[in-house]
Every structure is written in structure tokens, then in C-alpha cells.
C-alpha positions in Angstrom: 127.8 -122.6 -224.5 125.9 -121.0 -221.5 128.3 -122.5 -219.0 131.3 -121.4 -221.0 130.0 -117.8 -221.2 129.5 -117.8 -217.4 133.1 -118.9 -217.1 134.2 -116.0 -219.4 132.1 -113.6 -217.4 133.7 -114.7 -214.1 137.2 -114.5 -215.5 136.6 -111.0 -216.9 135.1 -109.7 -213.7 137.8 -111.2 -211.4 140.6 -110.3 -213.7 139.4 -106.7 -213.8 139.2 -106.6 -209.9 142.7 -107.9 -209.6 144.5 -105.9 -212.3 142.7 -102.7 -211.4 144.1 -103.0 -207.9 140.7 -103.4 -206.3 141.9 -106.8 -204.9 145.2 -106.9 -203.0 147.8 -109.7 -203.5 147.1 -112.4 -200.9 143.4 -111.4 -200.5 141.3 -114.5 -200.0 138.8 -115.4 -202.7 135.8 -117.1 -200.9 133.6 -119.2 -203.2 130.4 -118.5 -201.4 130.9 -114.7 -201.6 132.0 -114.9 -205.3 129.1 -117.1 -206.4 126.6 -114.6 -204.8 128.4 -111.5 -206.2 128.8 -112.9 -209.7 125.4 -114.7 -209.8 126.9 -118.0 -210.9 127.2 -121.6 -209.5 130.4 -123.2 -208.1 131.2 -125.1 -211.3 131.8 -122.1 -213.7 133.5 -120.2 -210.8 136.0 -123.0 -210.2 136.8 -123.2 -213.9 137.3 -119.4 -213.9 139.6 -119.7 -210.9 141.6 -122.4 -212.7 142.0 -120.2 -215.8 143.1 -117.3 -213.6 145.6 -119.5 -211.8 147.1 -120.4 -215.2 147.5 -116.7 -215.9 149.4 -116.3 -212.6 146.6 -114.1 -211.1 145.2 -116.6 -208.6 146.9 -119.3 -206.5 145.4 -122.2 -204.6 146.6 -123.0 -201.1 146.0 -126.6 -199.8 143.2 -126.7 -197.3 142.9 -122.9 -197.3 141.2 -122.2 -200.6 142.2 -119.6 -203.3 143.7 -116.2 -203.0 145.0 -113.4 -205.2 148.6 -114.4 -206.2 151.5 -113.1 -204.1 155.2 -112.6 -204.3 157.6 -112.0 -201.5 159.0 -108.5 -201.1 162.4 -109.9 -202.1 160.8 -111.4 -205.3 159.2 -108.2 -206.3 162.3 -106.1 -205.5 164.5 -108.5 -207.6 162.0 -108.5 -210.5 162.0 -104.7 -210.5 165.8 -104.7 -210.6 165.7 -107.1 -213.6 163.2 -104.8 -215.2 165.5 -101.8 -214.7 168.5 -103.6 -216.2 166.4 -104.5 -219.3 165.1 -101.0 -219.7 168.5 -99.4 -219.4 170.0 -101.8 -222.0 167.0 -101.2 -224.4 167.2 -97.4 -224.0 171.0 -97.2 -224.6 170.9 -99.5 -227.6 167.8 -98.0 -229.4 168.8 -96.6 -232.8 167.7 -93.2 -233.9 164.7 -92.6 -236.1 162.4 -95.3 -234.8 158.7 -95.3 -235.6 156.9 -93.9 -232.5 153.3 -94.5 -233.6 152.8 -97.5 -231.3 154.3 -95.6 -228.3 152.2 -92.6 -229.1 149.1 -94.8 -229.3 149.9 -96.2 -225.8 150.3 -92.7 -224.4 146.9 -91.8 -225.9 145.4 -94.8 -224.2 146.8 -93.7 -220.9 145.2 -90.2 -221.3 141.8 -91.8 -222.3 141.8 -94.3 -219.4 142.7 -91.5 -217.0 139.9 -89.3 -218.2 137.4 -92.2 -217.9 138.9 -93.5 -214.6 139.1 -97.0 -216.2 141.6 -98.6 -213.8 142.0 -101.9 -215.7 142.6 -100.1 -219.1 145.0 -97.7 -217.4 147.0 -100.6 -216.0 147.1 -102.2 -219.4 148.0 -98.9 -221.1 150.9 -98.3 -218.6 152.2 -101.8 -219.3 151.9 -101.4 -223.0 153.7 -98.0 -223.0 156.7 -99.5 -221.2 156.8 -102.5 -223.5 156.8 -100.2 -226.5 159.7 -98.2 -225.1 161.7 -101.4 -224.8 160.5 -102.6 -228.2 162.1 -99.6 -229.9 165.4 -101.3 -229.4 164.4 -103.7 -232.1 165.5 -106.7 -229.9 162.6 -109.1 -229.9 164.1 -111.5 -227.4 164.7 -108.6 -225.0 161.2 -107.3 -225.4 159.7 -110.7 -224.8 161.7 -111.2 -221.6 160.8 -107.7 -220.5 157.1 -108.3 -221.0 157.2 -111.5 -219.1 158.7 -109.6 -216.1 155.9 -107.1 -216.3 153.3 -109.9 -216.3 154.8 -111.3 -213.1 154.7 -107.9 -211.3 151.4 -106.7 -212.8 149.5 -107.2 -209.6 151.9 -105.0 -207.6 151.9 -102.4 -210.4 148.1 -102.3 -210.1 148.3 -101.8 -206.3 150.9 -99.1 -206.7 148.7 -97.3 -209.2 145.7 -97.5 -206.8 147.7 -96.1 -203.9 149.0 -93.3 -206.1 145.4 -92.5 -207.2 144.6 -92.0 -203.5 147.4 -89.5 -202.8 148.1 -87.8 -206.1 146.2 -86.1 -209.0 145.2 -88.5 -211.7 146.9 -86.2 -214.3 150.3 -86.8 -212.6 150.6 -90.2 -214.2 149.8 -88.8 -217.6 152.4 -86.1 -217.2 155.1 -88.6 -216.2 154.5 -90.7 -219.4 154.4 -87.5 -221.5 157.9 -86.7 -220.2 159.0 -90.2 -221.0 157.6 -89.9 -224.5 159.3 -86.5 -225.0 162.6 -87.9 -224.0 162.2 -90.8 -226.5 161.0 -88.4 -229.2 164.1 -86.2 -228.8 166.5 -89.2 -228.7 167.7 -88.1 -225.2 168.7 -91.4 -223.6 170.0 -89.7 -220.5 166.8 -87.8 -219.9 164.8 -91.0 -220.5 166.9 -93.0 -218.0 166.5 -90.3 -215.5 162.7 -90.2 -216.0 162.5 -94.0 -215.7 164.6 -94.0 -212.6 162.1 -91.5 -211.0 159.1 -93.3 -212.2 157.9 -94.3 -208.7 157.9 -98.1 -209.4 158.9 -99.1 -206.0 156.5 -97.3 -203.8 154.7 -100.6 -203.2 157.4 -101.3 -200.7 156.6 -98.2 -198.5 
């Protein structure tokens, strides 16, 4: 039980570092450094790294050790293009009068995480907000596919959010999502598509 709890601790700490943008894609994960920082032995650390690899957050390179997972620029660009297509289809097929309580809850989570400067929760809340926008279409297969795309690019979304935090006011991200929510609330598909298009998702390429 103690070993398992150490594994859980390592997974949680490393996952938070990665998804909060503190660790960049491709950054090496050195066992000696991590065992010292986390205060655990190699065995639970290696099990934690295995679990993170299953989640797509860590990758093992033969004879070079582990690193934060990476995608090529082309891979990321193509995934964002697929995301855009799915979003546009969902927005243009969403029927009127949908229950917005889950979307409103995600927006509130964005506000709270911004106020507390909780980078991991903010990344999770951003992702949940966009999934809820797509879920309003009522197409479960589309929503599942969309969420799988977000999981694959979540590392790059986290880096993008960290860079934005260094150059913009924290409140700017909240305001963007409030505009998205207002467009959904008013049933204005055109305004929603325009807001999504200007959402700054591709600044990771700059």
C-alpha cells in the first residue's frame, strides 16, 4: 500500500508539472533528479513513469531515457485543424434551447483557477469548457472524438497557456471564455465561430 501511494504521489506531481506547462514537450526526465525531488526510490518512480506513458504524457527513448511526450509541428498543426473542423460542425448543428449548466460550471472553474493561479486546474477547466461547447450538439460520437483530440494536444495547450500568462493579463483568458459563453447563450453561431477562430490556439507555433 505504501509503495502504491508513492506511485500515486509521483504520478500526481509529474502530471501537474506537465499539464500546468512547467515542463516543456521533449524535456528530459532524469531519474536521479526526480527521485531526489520527489523523495522516492527508483521503483515507484519507474512505475509512475510507466503509467504516465500510458496516458500519453511521457515517452521512453531507447538508450536515452524518458522525456515529456512530443509531437511534431505538423502533427500539432493537423490536430488543431481537425479540432477546428469538429468545433465548426458541432457549433453549426447545435439545436436551440440546450441546457448550459455544465458549460456555465466550466466557465466558473476557469474564473476560480485564474484567481488562485492554479495552472493545472486552469488547463483542465479550459479543456472541459471546450468539450462542453461541442457536447451541446448532442452528438456523443463527435464529442468523444473531439475530447480525444484535446487529450493529444493537451501538452501544447498547457505550454501555450504558460506563454500567454507571461505576456498577457490573467483576466484576458477569462474574458475570452466569457465571450464564447455569451455567444452560445444567445444562440449566435456566427459570433461563436468568430470567437473560436480568434481564440489564439496556434500561438505555440510562433
